[in-house]
N, C-alpha and C positions, 0 to 999 in steps of 0.2 A: 504493500500500500504506500502510495506517495503522499507526503504531507507538504503543503505549501508553506515554506518558511523563508524568512528574509534575514540576511546578515545586516547588522547595523554597526557601522563604525562610529562610535560615540565621540571620537576626538581625532580630527584630521585637519591640518592646516592647508587646505586645498587652495587657499588664496595666495600661498607663497609664490614668489617670483619664479621658482624653478618649475612651476607647472604652467607658466604663461604660454609656452610654445606648443604644448600638446594636451592641455587640460581636458578637452573634449574626448580625446582618445583615451586618456587615463580613466575618465568616467565610464566610457563604453566598456573598457576592459574590466573595471570593477563590477559593472552591472552584469557582464557575462559570467563573472565569478559568483554571482548571487547576492551582491550588495544592493540592498533596496533603499538604504538611507545613510547619509553621511552628515555628521554634525561638524560644522566649521566654527570654531571659537575665534573671536577676535582677540588681539593681544595689545592693541594700542588704538587710541581714537582715530588715527589716520587710516586705519583699515576697517573701520566700522562700515563705511559705504561699500567697500569691495566685498566683504563677506555677505552683506545683505543682497547686493546685486547678483552675486553668484547663486545665491539661494533662490532668487526670483527667476534667474535664467535657466537653472537646472532643477527639474522636479525631484531629482534624487538627493537634493541637498537642503539642509536647514542650518540655522546659525545661532550663535550666542554672542552677546556683546559684553566686553569687559576689558580691564587693563591688567596685563600680566605683571607679576611682581618684578620680573627682570627688566621691565621698561619704565618702572616707577620714576627713575631719575630724569626721564624725558618728558614728564607731564607735570601738571600743576593742579592744585585743588579745584580750579575752575573746570577741569575735565570731568569731575564727578557730576557737575551740573550738566555737562555735555552728554555724559552717559545717560543720565536720567531722562534728558530730553529726547535722546535717540531711542531709548526704550519706549517711552511714552508714544512717540510717533509710530514706531514699528508696530506696536500693539494695536494701533488703529488702522494701519494701512496694509499689513500682510499677516499671514499665519505662520511664517517660517521662523520667527524668533521664538526659541524654545527654552532659553536659559540665560543667566548672567555668567559670563566666563570668557576667557580663562582668567580667574582671579585666585589670589591666595598669597602664600609666603614662600620665599626661596632663600634659605640660609646656607646653601651649598656654595654659591658663587661669592656671596659677601654677607656679612652681618653689620657692616658699617652703616647701612641705611635702614636698619631694623625698625626704628621708630616710624620712618616714612612708609615703609612697607605695611606696617600694621595699621597706620592711619588709612591708607587707601583700601586695604582689605576690609576694614570695618565699615567704611563709608559705602563700599560696593555691596557688602552684605545688606546694608540698610536699603539700597536701591532694590535689591532682590526681594527683600521683605515688603517694601512698599508695593511692588507689582506682583507679589505672590508667585515669584518665579523660582525654580530650582537653580542651583549654582554648579558650575564646573570648576573644580578646585585644583590648583597647583600646590603640592605639599612637600616639595623636595627638602629634606633635612629640616623640616619644620612641622611635623605632624602634631606634636603635642601643643604647639602654639596655635596652629590652625584650630584644633579642637577647643582650645580655651576660648577663642573668639566665637566659635559656633555656639558655644553654650551661652554666651553673652548676647549675641544677636541671632535669634532663632530664625531660620529660613525653612523653605519648603523642600528640604533634602537636596539631593543632587548626586554628583559623581566625584569621588576622590580619584583624580586622574593619575595614572602611572603609580599606583599604590605599591609601596615596598616596605610597609611598616610591619609591626608585630601583629600577632593574632589578637592580642588584647586591644590594640589600637583599632584594628579592623572591626572588632565587635562594638567599640564605642561609636565609630562612624555608622555602623548598621543601626544601632539604637537611635541615632539622630536622624534616620531616614535616608541614609546614603547608600549608594552602590559603589563598588570598588572597580576601577578600570584597570584591565590587564592587557598588555600588547606584546611588542617585540621582545622585551626583557625576559618574558616567560619562556621564550623559545630556545634560550641558551641552556644546554645541559649543565653548565657550571653555575647557573643561577639557582643554587640549591634552596636558598631561603624563600624566594618567590615561588618556586615550584612546590615546596612543602606547604606554603600558605594556600595556593589555589587548590591543592588536594584536600585541604582540611576545612576550608570555608564552605558554608552552605551555598549551593549553586544559585539560589535566588538572590545572592548578594553580588554577583559578578556580571560585569558588562565588558564587551570587547572594544578595543581601540587600536589604531595604528600609530597615531601621532605623526603620521606622514607629513612631510618628508623626513622627519626626525625619527629617532629610536628604531633604526632598522632591525628587523628580525635576524636570526642566526644565518639564514640562507642568503641574506643580502649584505652581510657585514663587509664594509669597505669595498663593495663591488658595484652595486646598483642603487638607484634611488628607491626609497621606500614609497609605496603608493597604497591607496585604500584596497587594492586588489589583495594585498597581503592578509587581509582579515580572514579569508577562508582558511589559509594554512595556520593562522593563529588559533582559529576555532578547532582545527584538527589537532593541534598541539594540546589544547586544553582537554579535548575528548580523549586523547591518548593518556594524559596524566590522570584523568578521572575514570578511565576504562569504561566509557560509555560511547554510543554512536555519536558521530558528529552532528547528525540531524537533531539529536536531543539537545546537544549543546546550543545549536543555533536557535531552536525553538525557545529554550529557557532564557538565553541571553537577549533574544528579541523581546520576550515578555518583560524581562527586567528593565530593558531600556525604555520600553513604553510606560512602564510603571513609574520610573523615576523622572522621565521627561515626557509627561503625558500628552503634550501637544503633538508629538511626532506620530502618534498612532493614526492620525487623520491625514497625514501628509503623503503617504505612499501606498502602493499596491505591491504585495510580495512578487518578486521577480523570478523565482526559480523554485522548482519542485525538487526536493532532495529526498532520497530514501532514508 
């Protein structure tokens, strides 16, 4: 029996310049691989317009608006008002805006602007709270600090992107209404911690992502550009780790993505029947 299922890439920077030359071909290839929806998160106000335009141009795409912690030094507090205005407008003009993101904290690159990062993170959480939207979180080397702020500014759940924390931290996110995003890092045999985590987490807590063109999976390391087409083999990796059919992984992660980003359920039609 065939079950109609759709792969959802919950985090892909399809607006990146490296896709400008062949973006349509990349989308066609991902669709052929069974990808029915791609979430494109903004990272800085200057790309708000581009992620929205791509989502209007391609039915396979939707988007999030936010300011990434690694770009905080390039913005000013007035950009929070710009974000709020852009979200307000988008919610009245299209259906493709599904979240606030990519927002969060990053203490891997630097902690010198910690106070500024936390200010922008909290203010963006307030924007999400105001509009009752979920958030897409960047949490690198900052999971406990992110959780601290989520307890203070409560939002409608979301996704902890590229999660690589502990089981206890994962459980805390889940209790706050979040799903955990796993992608290319999980495909490396040496990634023992992440692999152990995805084998022990409840399946209803997991969503799939590529972070393309970043975070290439094992088979693309230092060779080719990462694209949303990779999500199928990422799903196959998770299926192998959990020892269940890939069709079951796709069905479950599709349901999880729709649950945590509820607006996407009305934006696409499943594109491939998998056994």
